[in-house]
PAMI-893084 format. One record per residue: residue in one letter; x, y, z of N, C-alpha, C, CB in turn. Coordinates in steps of 0.1 Angstrom, whole numbers, plus 5000, padded with zeros to 4 digits. Each point is the difference from the previous one (the first is absolute). Glycine has a CB too. Layout:
% residues N
A_X_Y_Z_X_Y_Z_X_Y_Z_X_Y_Z
...
***
This chain:
% residues 268
M_6764_8255_2755_4995_4987_5005_5011_4989_4997_4976_5007_4997
V_5026_4984_5013_5010_4990_4998_4995_4989_4992_5010_5006_5022
D_4997_4990_4967_4997_4989_4992_5006_4987_5006_4998_5015_4979
T_4995_4979_5030_5006_4989_5007_5002_4988_4991_4989_5008_5021
E_5001_4990_4970_5001_4988_4991_5013_5001_4991_4975_4998_5000
A_5028_5014_4995_5012_5001_4992_5013_4998_5008_4987_5016_4986
L_5012_4988_5027_5012_4998_5009_5002_4986_5003_4996_5023_5009
R_4993_4970_4993_5001_4986_5003_5005_4992_4988_4981_5002_5016
K_5015_5001_4972_5005_4994_4988_5015_5002_4999_4977_5003_4989
K_5027_5008_5015_5015_5003_4999_5008_4993_5011_4994_5022_4990
Y_5001_4979_5023_5009_4995_5011_4996_4987_5005_5003_5023_5006
S_4984_4973_4994_4996_4987_5006_4989_4994_4992_5007_5009_5023
P_4995_4988_4965_4990_4993_4992_4997_4986_5005_5007_5013_4980
D_4982_4982_5017_4996_4986_5004_5011_4990_4996_4976_5006_4998
G_5028_4986_5011_5010_4990_4997_5014_5004_5002_4985_4992_4984
S_5017_5021_5019_5014_5005_5002_5004_4996_5014_4997_5019_4984
P_5017_4980_5018_5005_4997_5014_4994_5009_5011_5021_4991_4989
L_4978_5022_5008_4996_5009_5010_4985_4998_5003_5016_5017_4992
R_4976_4980_4998_4986_4998_5002_4998_4987_5008_4994_5012_4979
E_5014_4978_5018_4999_4987_5008_5003_5003_5014_5006_4987_4979
L_5004_5021_5024_5004_5003_5013_4988_5008_5007_5025_5001_4994
Q_4969_5008_4999_4989_5008_5006_4988_4990_5004_5007_5020_4986
L_4991_4971_5005_4989_4990_5003_5003_4992_5012_4994_5000_4975
K_5018_4996_5027_5004_4992_5012_4998_5009_5012_5016_4986_4987
M_4987_5026_5013_4998_5009_5011_4985_5002_5003_5022_5012_4995
M_4971_4988_4994_4985_5002_5001_4994_4988_5008_4999_5013_4979
E_5006_4975_5018_4996_4988_5007_5003_5001_5015_5003_4986_4979
E_5009_5019_5024_5003_5002_5014_4992_5010_5007_5023_4994_4994
L_4974_5017_4998_4991_5010_5006_4986_4995_5003_5013_5017_4987
L_4982_4975_5004_4986_4994_5003_5001_4991_5012_4995_5001_4976
F_5016_4991_5026_5002_4992_5011_5000_5008_5013_5013_4983_4986
L_4995_5028_5014_5001_5008_5012_4987_5007_5003_5024_5004_4995
A_4969_5001_4994_4987_5007_5002_4990_4990_5007_5004_5014_4980
E_4996_4974_5016_4991_4990_5006_5003_4998_5015_4997_4989_4978
V_5016_5010_5025_5004_4998_5014_4996_5012_5008_5020_4987_4993
C_4982_5025_5002_4996_5012_5007_4985_5001_5002_5020_5012_4991
R_4973_4985_4999_4985_5000_5001_4995_4990_5010_4998_5008_4977
A_5008_4980_5023_4996_4990_5009_5002_5003_5015_5005_4984_4982
H_5005_5024_5020_5004_5004_5014_4996_5015_5003_5018_4983_4999
G_4975_5023_4992_4995_5014_5003_5011_5010_5001_4982_4990_5012
L_5029_5008_4980_5011_5009_5000_4999_5011_4989_5014_4981_5010
T_4989_5031_4993_5001_5011_4990_5013_5000_4993_4983_5013_5014
F_5017_4988_4973_5012_5002_4992_4996_5008_4988_5010_4978_5008
Y_5000_5028_4986_4998_5007_4988_5012_5000_4990_4985_5015_5013
L_5013_4987_4975_5011_5000_4990_5007_5013_5003_4987_4987_4982
S_5026_5012_5018_5008_5012_5004_5011_5004_4989_4996_4994_5024
S_5009_5018_4978_5011_5005_4992_4997_4998_4985_5016_4994_5018
G_4994_5001_4974_4998_4999_4986_4988_4991_4996_5024_5003_4997
T_4973_4987_5011_4988_4992_4997_4987_5008_5001_5012_4980_5009
A_4987_5029_5001_4989_5009_5000_4999_5009_4989_5001_4999_5024
L_5011_5006_4972_5001_5009_4988_4995_4993_4988_5019_5012_5010
G_4986_4975_4988_4995_4992_4988_4985_4998_5001_5022_4989_4999
A_4973_5009_5012_4985_4997_5002_4992_5012_4995_5005_4984_5019
V_5000_5028_4985_4992_5012_4997_5003_5005_4986_5001_5006_5024
R_5011_4994_4971_5004_5005_4987_4998_4990_4989_5016_5015_5011
H_4986_4972_4992_4999_4990_4989_4990_4989_5003_5024_5005_4996
Q_4969_4996_5015_4990_4989_5004_5007_4986_5001_4982_5014_4989
G_5030_4986_5014_5008_4988_5002_5014_5003_5002_4984_4988_4985
F_5025_5003_5012_5015_5003_5002_5004_5012_4991_5004_4975_5005
I_5005_5033_5000_5007_5009_4991_5006_4991_4989_5005_5018_5018
P_4993_4985_4969_5004_4990_4990_5015_4995_5000_4983_5012_4986
W_5026_4996_5020_5014_4996_5001_5003_4995_5014_5006_5016_4981
D_4985_4983_5028_5003_4997_5014_5002_4985_5002_4986_5020_5007
D_5024_4977_5001_5003_4986_5004_5000_4999_5015_5014_4997_4979
D_4977_5010_5027_4999_5001_5015_4986_5001_5004_5023_5010_5001
L_4973_4985_5011_4987_5001_5005_5001_5003_5015_4990_4985_4982
D_5004_5025_5023_5000_5004_5014_4986_5001_5006_5022_5012_4996
I_4977_4982_5016_4988_5003_5008_5004_5005_5014_4987_4982_4988
A_5004_5025_5019_5003_5005_5013_4988_4997_5009_5016_5018_4991
L_4987_4981_5022_4990_4998_5010_5003_5009_5012_4996_4977_4992
P_4993_5028_5016_5003_5006_5012_5006_4991_5010_4981_5015_4996
E_5027_4990_5013_5009_4992_5008_4994_4988_5007_5012_5021_5004
K_4976_4981_5002_4994_4989_5007_4996_4988_4990_4991_5017_5017
D_5004_4987_4972_4996_4989_4990_5012_4994_4993_4979_5012_4996
Y_5032_4997_5003_5012_4995_4994_5006_4989_5009_5005_5022_4990
R_4995_4980_5023_5006_4990_5009_4992_4987_4999_5008_5018_5015
K_4979_4983_4984_4991_4988_4999_5003_4993_4987_4982_5011_5014
L_5019_4996_4975_5002_4993_4987_5014_4993_5001_4986_5017_4988
V_5024_4990_5017_5013_4994_5000_5000_4987_5008_5011_5023_4998
A_4982_4977_5014_4999_4988_5008_4993_4989_4993_5000_5015_5020
I_4990_4988_4973_4992_4990_4992_5009_4994_4989_4979_5012_5005
L_5028_4996_4988_5008_4996_4989_5013_4992_5004_4992_5019_4987
R_5013_4984_5025_5011_4992_5005_4996_4986_5003_5009_5021_5010
K_4978_4976_4993_4996_4987_5003_4995_4993_4987_4994_5007_5023
L_5006_5000_4966_4995_4994_4988_5007_4987_4996_4993_5023_4992
D_4999_4967_5005_5006_4987_4996_4997_4999_4985_4997_4989_5023
S_5012_5015_4969_4998_5000_4985_5013_4995_4993_4983_5020_5002
E_5014_4972_4988_5012_4995_4992_5005_5011_4991_4991_4977_5001
K_5000_5033_4996_5003_5010_4989_5005_5013_5006_4983_4989_4986
Y_5010_5016_5025_5003_5013_5005_5006_5000_5014_4981_5008_4987
V_5026_5003_5016_5007_5002_5013_5000_5015_5003_5014_4979_4997
L_4985_5024_5016_5003_5014_5004_5015_5001_5002_4977_5002_5012
H_5029_5006_4979_5015_5001_5001_5003_5012_5009_5002_4990_4976
D_5004_5007_5035_5004_5010_5010_5012_4995_5007_4976_5009_5003
R_5028_4998_5008_5012_4996_5007_4998_4987_5008_5006_5024_5001
F_4982_4972_5001_4998_4988_5008_5000_4987_4991_4986_5013_5016
S_5011_4989_4971_5000_4989_4991_5014_4999_4992_4975_5001_4998
D_5033_5010_5003_5012_5001_4993_5009_5011_5006_4989_4991_4978
F_5021_5005_5029_5008_5010_5007_5007_5010_4991_5003_4983_5018
N_4999_5013_4970_5007_5009_4990_4990_5011_4995_5015_4981_4993
Y_4972_5018_5010_4991_5010_4996_4999_5011_5011_4986_4983_4986
I_5020_5029_5011_5001_5009_5011_4991_5013_4998_5024_4992_5003
N_4966_5007_4988_4990_5011_4999_4991_4999_5012_5002_5000_4975
E_4993_5011_5030_4990_4999_5011_4986_4997_4995_5014_5017_5013
F_4983_4986_4975_4988_4995_4994_5001_4986_4994_4993_5025_4996
P_4998_4967_5005_5001_4986_4994_4995_5000_4986_4997_4990_5022
K_5006_4999_4971_4995_4998_4986_4993_4987_5000_5019_5014_4990
F_4969_4986_5005_4992_4988_4998_5003_4995_4986_4982_5007_5016
R_5025_4981_4983_5005_4997_4987_4999_4985_4997_5015_5019_5002
E_4987_4977_4985_5002_4986_4997_5013_4995_5005_4986_5003_4979
K_5014_4985_5026_5013_4995_5005_5010_4998_4989_4987_4989_5018
E_5009_5006_4971_5009_4997_4989_5000_5011_4989_4996_4976_5004
G_5016_5027_4991_5001_5010_4990_5014_5005_4999_4976_5006_5003
N_5026_5004_4989_5013_5007_4998_4999_5015_5002_5007_4981_4985
L_5001_5024_5023_5000_5015_5001_5005_5006_4987_5005_4998_5024
L_4988_5012_4972_5003_5007_4987_5005_5014_5003_4983_4986_4988
G_5025_5019_5002_5003_5014_5000_5011_5004_5010_4977_5004_4993
S_5023_5009_5010_5010_5007_5008_4998_4998_5015_5004_5016_4982
F_4995_4971_5023_4998_4998_5014_5014_5002_5007_4980_4984_4996
P_5019_5020_5017_5013_5001_5007_5007_4987_5001_4991_5019_5013
Q_5022_4981_4990_5007_4988_5001_4995_4990_5011_5020_5013_4993
R_4974_4992_5017_4994_4992_5011_4989_4991_4994_5007_5017_5018
G_4986_4988_4972_4989_4992_4994_5005_4987_4995_4989_5021_4993
K_5023_4977_5003_5005_4988_4996_5001_4989_5011_5013_5012_4983
L_4986_4993_5029_5001_4991_5012_4986_4996_5005_5021_5011_5006
Y_4969_4995_4988_4986_4997_5005_4997_4985_4998_4993_5023_4994
K_4999_4972_5016_4995_4987_5000_4989_4998_4990_5007_4998_5024
Y_4985_5013_4975_4988_4999_4991_5002_5012_4989_4985_4990_5018
K_5012_5006_4970_5003_5010_4989_4989_5002_4990_5024_4994_5003
G_4964_5000_5000_4989_5002_4991_4994_5013_4999_4996_4977_5004
V_4995_5026_4987_4993_5012_4998_4992_5003_5013_5000_4998_4974
G_4999_5015_5030_4992_5002_5012_4995_5014_5001_5014_4984_5010
I_4978_5018_5001_4994_5013_5003_5006_5006_5013_4978_4992_4989
D_5025_5021_5011_5004_5006_5012_4989_5004_5009_5019_5009_4987
I_4982_4988_5026_4989_5002_5010_5006_5011_5009_4990_4976_4998
F_5003_5036_5002_5005_5011_5009_4990_5002_5011_5012_5010_4981
C_4993_4995_5030_4992_5005_5011_5000_5015_5000_5006_4979_5014
V_4983_5027_4989_5000_5015_5002_4996_5003_5015_4994_5004_4975
A_5013_5006_5030_4998_5002_5015_5001_5015_5003_5010_4977_5005
K_4986_5027_5007_5000_5014_5004_5013_5003_5006_4975_4999_5004
N_5034_5005_4987_5013_5005_5004_5004_5013_4993_5007_4976_5004
S_5002_5031_5002_5005_5012_4994_5010_4997_4989_4997_5012_5021
F_5005_4997_4970_5010_4998_4990_5014_4997_5005_4987_5015_4985
I_5017_4993_5025_5013_4999_5006_5002_4986_5006_5002_5025_5003
R_4988_4970_5004_5001_4987_5007_5001_4989_4989_4988_5008_5020
A_5004_4993_4970_5001_4990_4989_5013_5000_4993_4975_5003_4997
F_5030_5010_5001_5013_5002_4993_5012_4994_5008_4991_5020_4989
V_5009_4983_5024_5011_4995_5009_5000_4985_5001_4998_5021_5013
C_4990_4973_4988_4999_4985_5001_5005_4993_4987_4981_5003_5017
A_5015_5003_4972_5004_4994_4987_5015_5001_4999_4978_5007_4989
K_5028_5004_5015_5014_5002_4998_5008_4990_5010_4997_5024_4994
M_4997_4974_5018_5006_4991_5009_5001_4986_4995_4992_5014_5019
R_4996_4981_4975_5000_4987_4995_5010_4998_4988_4975_4999_5007
V_5025_5011_4984_5010_4999_4989_5014_4999_5006_4984_5013_4985
A_5019_4996_5024_5014_5000_5006_5004_4987_5006_4998_5024_5004
L_4992_4969_5003_5003_4988_5007_5000_4988_4991_4990_5011_5020
L_5002_4989_4970_4997_4987_4993_5004_4999_4985_4982_4998_5016
H_5018_5014_4977_5001_4999_4986_5014_4995_4995_4983_5018_4999
W_5027_4983_5009_5014_4996_4996_5003_4986_5002_5007_5023_5005
L_4984_4970_5002_5004_4986_5005_5001_4990_4989_4988_5005_5021
Y_5006_4998_4967_5002_4990_4989_5014_4998_4996_4977_5006_4992
K_5031_5004_5011_5014_5000_4996_5008_4989_5008_4999_5024_4994
I_4996_4972_5017_5007_4989_5008_4998_4987_4993_4997_5013_5022
K_5014_4981_4974_4999_4987_4992_4997_4988_5009_5016_5010_4985
N_4988_4990_5027_4998_4988_5009_4985_5001_5005_5025_4999_5007
E_4968_4990_4989_4985_5000_5003_4998_5000_5015_4996_4988_4979
G_5011_5005_5029_4998_4999_5014_5003_5014_5007_5007_4976_5000
I_5003_5030_4996_5003_5014_5006_4989_5010_4996_5025_4995_5000
R_4972_5004_4987_4989_5009_4995_4987_4998_5007_5011_5000_4977
K_4985_4988_5025_4988_4997_5007_5000_5005_5015_4997_4980_4985
A_5014_5018_5022_5002_5004_5014_4999_5015_5000_5014_4980_5006
L_4994_5027_4986_5000_5015_5000_4986_5005_4996_5024_5000_4995
T_4969_4994_4996_4987_5005_4996_4990_4999_5012_5004_4992_4977
R_4997_4997_5030_4991_4999_5012_5003_5010_5011_4998_4976_4995
V_5015_5026_5007_5005_5010_5010_4995_5014_4996_5020_4985_5006
N_4982_5018_4981_4997_5014_4996_4985_5003_4999_5021_4999_4987
W_4971_4990_5010_4986_5002_5001_4996_5003_5015_4996_4984_4980
A_5010_5009_5029_4997_5002_5014_5004_5014_5005_5004_4976_5004
I_5007_5029_4991_5005_5013_5003_4990_5010_4995_5024_4993_5000
Y_4972_5005_4987_4990_5009_4994_4987_5001_5008_5010_4995_4977
H_4985_4993_5027_4987_5000_5007_5001_5005_5014_4993_4981_4986
C_5019_5020_5019_5002_5007_5013_5001_5015_4999_5012_4980_5008
L_4993_5024_4980_5001_5015_4998_4987_5006_4996_5023_4996_4993
V_4968_4997_5000_4987_5005_4995_4992_5007_5011_5000_4983_4982
P_4998_5011_5029_4992_5006_5011_5005_5014_5004_4993_4977_5008
L_5021_5024_4991_5006_5012_5005_4997_5012_4991_5018_4987_5009
T_4977_5010_4979_4996_5011_4990_4986_5005_5002_5016_4990_4984
W_4977_5004_5026_4986_5004_5002_4998_5015_5002_4996_4978_5010
P_5013_5029_4998_4998_5014_5002_5000_5008_4987_5011_4998_5022
L_4994_4997_4967_5000_5007_4988_4986_5002_4994_5023_4991_4996
N_4968_5002_5009_4986_5001_4996_4994_5013_5004_4998_4976_5000
V_5009_5032_5009_4995_5013_5004_4999_5009_4987_5010_4997_5023
F_4998_5000_4967_5000_5008_4988_4989_4996_4990_5024_5003_5003
R_4968_4987_5000_4990_4995_4991_4989_5010_4999_5005_4976_5006
K_4991_5027_4981_4989_5009_4998_4987_4992_5001_5014_5014_4985
K_4975_4993_5017_4987_4994_5002_4996_4992_4987_4993_5018_5016
G_5004_4969_4985_4996_4992_4989_5011_4995_4992_4980_5013_4999
E_5033_4990_5004_5011_4995_4992_5002_4985_5002_5011_5023_5003
I_4992_4971_4985_5002_4985_5000_5013_4997_4991_4975_4996_5002
H_5032_4994_5003_5012_4996_4992_5000_4985_5000_5013_5020_5007
Y_4995_4974_4984_5002_4986_5001_5006_4996_5013_5004_4999_4975
G_4994_4989_5029_5004_4995_5013_5015_5002_5003_4982_4984_4999
L_5022_5017_5013_5013_5003_5004_5010_4990_4993_4992_5010_5022
G_5019_4995_4972_5010_4992_4994_4997_4996_4986_5005_4992_5022
Q_4983_5011_4973_4995_4996_4987_5005_5009_4988_4980_4989_5011
S_5028_5021_4992_5005_5009_4990_4989_5009_4994_5018_4983_4995
F_4985_5024_4995_4991_5009_4993_4994_5010_5010_4995_4982_4983
A_5013_5023_5026_4994_5009_5010_4996_5013_4994_5015_4990_5017
H_4990_5013_4971_4996_5013_4993_4986_4999_4995_5024_5004_4994
H_4970_4984_5006_4986_4999_4995_4990_5004_5011_5007_4981_4985
Y_4989_5032_5014_4991_5005_5010_4986_4996_4996_5014_5020_5005
M_4978_4974_5005_4986_4996_4997_4992_5006_5012_5007_4979_4988
W_4980_5023_5009_4991_5006_5010_4988_4991_5002_5008_5023_4993
E_4989_4975_5020_4989_4991_5004_4988_5002_4992_5010_4999_5023
K_4986_5014_4975_4987_5003_4993_5000_4996_4986_4997_5018_5016
D_5015_4981_4978_5002_4996_4986_4999_4985_4998_5013_5021_4996
L_4990_4971_5015_5002_4986_4999_4987_4993_5004_5024_5002_5005
F_4969_5002_5006_4989_4993_5006_4988_5008_5001_5017_4986_5012
P_4971_5008_4987_4998_4985_4996_5004_4998_4986_4981_4998_5017
V_5024_4990_4980_5004_4998_4986_4989_5000_4990_5018_4986_5010
G_4985_5017_4978_4990_4999_4989_5003_4988_4991_4997_5025_5000
E_4997_4975_4988_5002_4989_4991_5001_5005_4986_4987_4985_5015
T_5020_5008_4977_5000_5003_4985_5004_4987_4993_5007_5024_5004
L_4991_4976_4983_5004_4988_4992_5015_4999_4998_4978_5002_4988
F_5027_4986_5015_5014_4998_4997_5001_4986_4993_5008_5013_5021
E_4996_4988_4966_5000_4988_4991_4986_4994_5000_5025_4996_5005
S_4965_5012_4994_4986_4996_4999_4994_4994_5013_5004_4995_4976
I_5003_5006_5035_4995_4995_5013_5000_5012_5010_5009_4977_4995
R_4980_5024_5013_5000_5011_5009_5009_4998_5012_4976_5004_4993
M_5032_5006_5009_5010_4999_5011_5000_5013_5008_5015_4984_4986
P_4989_5015_5027_5000_5012_5008_5012_5009_4997_4989_4987_5018
I_5008_5026_4983_5011_5010_4998_4998_5011_5011_5001_4995_4974
P_5008_5014_5027_4998_5011_5010_4987_5008_4998_5025_5002_5001
H_4970_5003_5010_4987_5007_5000_5000_5011_4990_4997_4994_5023
D_5013_5014_4977_5002_5011_4990_5012_4998_4992_4988_5016_5016
P_5011_4976_4973_5012_4996_4992_5007_5012_4994_4989_4979_4996
D_5004_5031_5000_5006_5012_4994_5010_5007_5010_4980_5003_4985
A_5015_4999_5027_5008_5007_5011_5012_4990_5003_4980_5013_5009
Y_5017_4975_4993_5010_4990_5004_5011_5000_4989_4983_4986_5012
L_5014_5012_4976_5010_5000_4989_5007_5013_4998_4986_4982_4989
T_5007_5029_5013_5007_5013_4998_5010_5002_5011_4979_5009_4990
H_5019_4987_5022_5009_5001_5011_5013_4992_4997_4981_5004_5017
I_5017_4985_4977_5012_4991_4997_5007_5003_4987_4988_4982_5013
Y_5004_5021_4976_5006_5001_4987_4999_5014_4994_4994_4976_4997
G_4999_5033_5009_4998_5013_4993_4989_4998_4989_5024_5007_5006
D_4980_4997_4982_4990_4999_4989_5000_4986_4995_5004_5024_4994
W_4989_4968_5012_5000_4985_4997_4992_4997_4987_5001_4996_5024
R_4992_5014_4971_4993_4998_4987_5009_5001_4988_4979_5009_5010
Q_5032_4997_4992_5010_5002_4989_5008_4988_4998_5001_5024_5005
L_4999_4971_4983_5009_4988_4998_5014_5003_5000_4982_4990_4986
P_5026_5001_5019_5015_5002_5000_5006_4999_4986_5001_4991_5024
S_5011_5014_4975_5007_4999_4987_5005_4986_4998_5006_5024_5001
E_4999_4973_4987_5006_4987_4997_5012_4997_5009_4992_5002_4977
E_5015_5009_5026_5012_4998_5008_4996_4997_5015_5013_5016_4985
Q_4976_4991_5019_4996_4998_5014_4994_4986_5002_4995_5024_5002
I_4998_4971_4987_4995_4987_5001_5011_4989_5001_4980_5008_4986
A_5030_4994_5006_5012_4991_5000_5006_4999_5014_5004_5006_4976
T_4997_5005_5031_5006_5000_5014_4990_4995_5010_5015_5019_4993
A_4972_4981_5004_4990_4996_5010_4999_4985_5000_4988_5021_4997
V_5015_4972_4992_4998_4986_4999_5011_4992_5007_4988_5003_4978
H_5008_4988_5031_5010_4992_5008_5006_4989_4991_4987_5004_5021
N_5004_4990_4970_5005_4989_4992_5001_5004_4986_4989_4984_5016
Q_5022_5022_4980_5001_5005_4986_4998_4989_4990_5016_5017_5008
E_4988_4971_4994_4999_4990_4990_4985_4996_4997_5022_4991_5008
L_4969_5013_5000_4986_4997_4998_4994_5009_4989_4998_4993_5023
I_5008_5019_4974_4994_5009_4990_5010_5002_4989_4987_5011_5018
S_5024_4982_4982_5010_5002_4989_4995_4993_4988_5019_5002_5016
E_4983_5004_4972_4995_4995_4988_5010_4989_4994_4987_5022_4996
***
């Protein structure tokens, strides 16, 4: 049995920088949950956040990340709502609000803040740098289509931060996004390889190796996350097993060190 309290005292005790970061993400999660409920949108805690919910009833004690996912139709609605959000504190950080942000999934984040840890060099160019939540789309695509689209986006966009001239970088970013979105429809025939019920993150969102299955995701269930009931995949055991294998087994100290994005948050 996992001794979550002991782990929290070690990695994220009350008042620690990591715990303060987690609490900020929790505030954002509650905001997003309210938006989703008000508009009848389905979402669930995903990836490591779902693992934390099931194994620790909250954040993984050393986790500095929070992920949610939505089915494609609801994802598009949520993104449209958040793009129109008039908030002094929060912003939907995506390629429309900041051309230097070249991930296909957006991040709902505080406008003000400082990027921590081993972020890529392009992160230094971001317009918004506050703590945030990753918002993923899940869709009915084959592994090979998801893989190809992710590789295309990386090839076209991930190197652009190296261009020092902002005007040239901005122009090339827009051109390469246009090329990418022209190429994506051409990959549709690759869905012939999709297995029945197979689900992947939306095209271009990376993590194509994360196999998910419709029956394991929907209809969503609920569990406690930081003492608040939050939606999780319908069959969390099957979902987590497909992604992580033996998810009940705690990682080693070395594995924890490599999993943490922001090393300074847990350094003694």
